[in-house]
N, C-alpha and C positions, 0 to 999 in steps of 0.2 A: 512888844509893838504896844500900842497903845488898843484898847478893845473895837472903836469903830476909827477908822480913818476914811471911809466915804464909804453909802451904800453896796454893798460886794453882788454882782450880781445873780452869782447861783446861791448865795445866801437869799436873797430878796425870792428866789423862782421858788426855791427847799420850803421856805414859809407863806408863800402865795399858796401853792398844794398843800402845803398841811394847814391851812384856813381851810379850803372850798373843801377837804374831804371831812372837815369837821362839821359841817352842813349834812353830810351823810351818815356817818359815826359820831352823835352827840357826844362831845367830851366825860367823860370820867373817868373813876380810877384806874381801868384799863390801861390807859394811856402811859402810866409812870410803867407798864409792864413794856411797854414797844420799845422802849431805850435802853440800848446796852451799855449799861453802868462801866463796867469792865473795859469795853474797848477805850471810851472814854477816858476813863484813868487812865488807862496805859500810856496813851494818846498824850492825853497832859503830861504826863510824867516826863515821858521819852520827849516832849516837848522845851519841857522846863531845862533839864539837865544837858540836852544840845546845846542852849542857847547858855547856859556856862559855860560849855566849851568855847563856843565863838568868843564869848566877852572876855575869853582869856586867852584868843590869839592861837587854840592849838593844833586846828586844822593848818589855817596859813603857815604856820610855823614849821607841822609835817609836808607840807606840799611844799614849801621853801627849802625843806632838805633832800626831800626828793629829785629836786633840779639839779643837785651839787655838780652831778654826772652827765649833765647834758651837754652835748657839743654840736650836733645838729640837729637839723630842722623836723626830721621825722620820730629823731628821739623825742624832742622839745613835746611835738604834736601827740605823741603814744604816753608820756609823761600826763598831760593835761586831760587828753581823753581816760585814761584808764586809771584816775585817781577818780571820777564823777564814779567811772563804775563799780570801783572797789568801794568807793565809800559812802555811795549812796543805801549798798547793803545793810549796812551799821546806822546812817544818820540819816534817812529819806531821802530820797530822791530831790527834795524841795531845799534840805541846808544843803545837800552836796554841790546842787546849782548855785544858789545865793551865794555860795562861800567862795566857791573854785572857777567858776564863768569871771565873776570882778580881778579874782589873780590872774586870770589866764589872759586877760584883755592887759592889763599892768604888764604882765609878763613877755608877751609877743609885741608891747610896743615900744618896751624896752629892748628887745633884739631888733627891732626895726625890722618887724615881720607882719604888718597890719594886713600884709595879703592874704596871711592864714586865719584869718581873725573869725569869716564869718563857715568854713569850714570845718575849724577846729571849733567855735563856738555851738555851732550844729551836731557836732558828734560827740561832745559834752553834753548835750541835751536826751541825746539818744542814748547815749551811754548810761544818762543819770536814769532816764525812764527803768532800761533793759535790765540793769544789774539792781536794782532795789526789788524788782521782781523775785529774787531767790530768798530771800528770809522775810518772816512776819513780820522786822520790823524796817523794812526797805520804806515801806508806803503806807497809806492810812487804809487803802482797802485790802491790803493784806494782813495788817493787824485784825481787821473788822474778821475776815474769814476764818482767819486761824482761830479766831476766840467764838465764832459760831459757830463751829465744824466741831471743833475739839479734836483738831488732827493733832497725830504727834509732830516733833520734829522735822526727826528722818521721811514722815511721809509725807508732810508740806514741802519739803527740800526736792525732793524725789520726783514729782510732780512739776516739780520747774525748772529742774537741774537743766533735761534737754534742751529747753528755750534758750539757758543761759551759756551753754557750753556753744551755743550756734550764734549766738550773740558775741559773743567774745573774741569768736571769731570773723565773722564778721565786719567786727570794730579794726580787726587785728589788719585784716585787708583795707579795712577805709584809710587807713592811717597813710596807704602808699598812695592814697587818689590827691594829698597835700601838695599846693604847688612848689617847684624847685625844695623838695624835700632834702636832697643828699648835700643841701649846699649850708656851708658851716654857720654858726650866729655873730653877729657881731659883736656880740656881749656875753657876757655868763650870767644866766638865773640862777640867783643862789640866793641863799636863805635873806639876807641881807632887804631882800624887795621886802622882805616884811618885819619893821624893826619892832625889839622889846617883846616879851614875854609874860604872860601869866603868873599868877598867882601860884606858887606849887603846894602850900596847903590847901589851897582848892582845888587844885586839879587833879589832886588824891581825892577829893574830898567826892568830886563828880565823879572819879572813874569808880568808887564803891559806890553812888547811886545808880550809875548806868548798869554794876552788878547785881543790885536788887531789880531793876526795872526786869534787865534779862532774865531775872528767875521769877518774876511775876509772868513775864511770857508764859515762860513754858511751864506756866502752873505750880510751881516748889512751893511760893509762899504765895499767901493771899494779895489779891491786886490793892485792895485796899491800903494794904499795911505801907506797900509801896508808894502810894500818893498822898499817904501821913506820911512817909518820913523824906518825902523831896520837900514837900510843903515847910514842914518845921525847921527843918536844917538849912535849905535856901531861904527861908524868910530869915533866919537866926546869922546865917552868911552875907547874902545880899537879895534882898526883899525884894529889888527892881526887877530882877530878871522873871520874878514870876509872872509879871507882867507883860513878858516878850512870847509868852507861848500864842500858839495861831487860835485867838478867841472866836474868830470870825469860821471857821475851821469846823469845829466843837460847837457851835451854833448852828452852823449848816446839817452836818450829821444827827443832830436835835429834830431839827425840823424834815428829813427824810424820813428819819425814824418812824416821825408821826404819819406822814403823808404813807408810807406804807404798810404802818402799821391796822391805819383805816382801811387801806387796800382791801388786804387782807380781810376785813371784814366784810364786806360787801362780797357774796358768793357770785354774783354774777361776773362780776371782774375779777374775782380772784379766778374763777374757773376758767376765764376767755385767755388772763394771762397765761394762766399754767399751762394749757392746752398748747396755745404758742410756744413756749417755753420749752416744752418736753420734744428732746434731740435737735436741739436748736441753741444749746446755750451758748456756745463759743460763739456761732456766726455772730447772735444776737449781742451779745456783750459786746464786740467788736465795734458792731454796727452802733448801736447806741451809748459807747464813748464816745463815737466821732462827731455827737453834736453836743452831748452835756458834762462829755468827760467823764474818768474812768471811776473817778468815787461817787458821783451819785450813780453812775449807773449800777456802781456795786448795791448800794440801799435799796436801788429801788426794783431791780431783779432776784437780788439775793430771798427774795420772800417767796419769790413761785420757786421755785427749783430744788430738786433737793441734790442734782448733781454739781456739788460744787467744785471739785476740781477740774470741771467744764468751764462753768463760771471762774476761777482763778484764773486760769490760763486765760480767756475772753480778754477781760479787763486790763490784764497787765499788757498781753500782748496790745490791746484795742489803745494803750497809751499812745500807742505812735499813731499816725496820719495826719491829722488835722492840730492845727495848733491849739486849738483845747480840747486837741483827746486825753492830754493829762493837762493842767491846768501848772502843773511845774514848769512846763515847755513856754509858759507866757514870763516865768522869771530872767530865761538865757532873750527871751525875745526885746523885753521892757532892759535887759541891762547892756544890751549891743545897741540896738537903736538911741536911746537914750546918748551914748558917747559917739552915735553915725547914723545920723536920722537921713541921711541924704543916702546910705546904700540900705534900708529896709526892704526897697522890693525884692532887690537881689538874695537878701537874707531868709525873705521867705520863700522865695522860689527855690533855695536851696535846701532848706527845711522840711519844703513837702515835698520835691525828688525822693531824698535820701530815707525820708521817714516813707513814704508808700515803698519803699525798696526790699526797706527792713520788714516793712508790713508783709507783702507778698510772701517775701522768703521762709517767715515765720506764719502764717496759715498753710502755707505749703507742707510745712515741717509739722502742725498739725495734724494736719493729712494724715501721714505715716504714724503717727504716735494713735 
């Protein structure tokens, strides 16, 4: 993607806060220490690798193959929804939605099941946000917290596994709310919906780079080795892929790093926020996410607590709720309303209702955990 297509509101807020905070803590060499280069480097590398897979239509072809045996409406809905749920664990919630929502719109239209579009896209969005919470690479906030805390992979997964399992059960039940779920499909949605396939040698190379990235995430190899390998290999193979990483998100991270780093230097503010957070990490992270989305909430709150497991659960569950609680949700909303602007209100209503239901259930689950 282009570096700047338009002024991103979250990016603007991050840097306005960073600049304002600089009046209280004058810029100095310690600013460099605020920035988590490891998280940024790994996130960049994963973005580039995944864009390489998308360039070679890997995910679309996998989705097409999964559709081969689908005969009834509920089966179609289940495949489309759980592709997002499982896929987001490995390719991030953003990419899962960017890839599979347009695919779902195309498939549903080809089957003459436009009536299923709103519930399926809504559940795909919920699935991507909830599936992504299981792994460190599922979303940006997970990657950041995983690097910040030094958790082991089993420890990280164990924190989020109960929420993920309950989410999977709820999504399975949600499939049966689809209208005319037992109806047979008019046409078969198969792999032919996605024509062509990418370069096999490139796909193999991107698979190897993905393995290298995973090894850097779990701290087997240095993150900077992965960054260098991705940059050199992709630059030689197809340099244009390097420009498709989400640099807006990376710049947003840097802005919030500076802001939160400066806040931690102001004793009055730091003590106040620390006292507010104590014992309320989950609730505050859920609430904050509703208004500024869960990635900025993570960056802002992480400097004022050591209860990182509570924060991890809170910002992931907090991705449910409002349309901006997870910025990934806007991807689905824009994709749907671009084709069906006249029913944007119905989509928003369905999105809000189902998100609140999922949010309440997972918050109740947290009370028991």
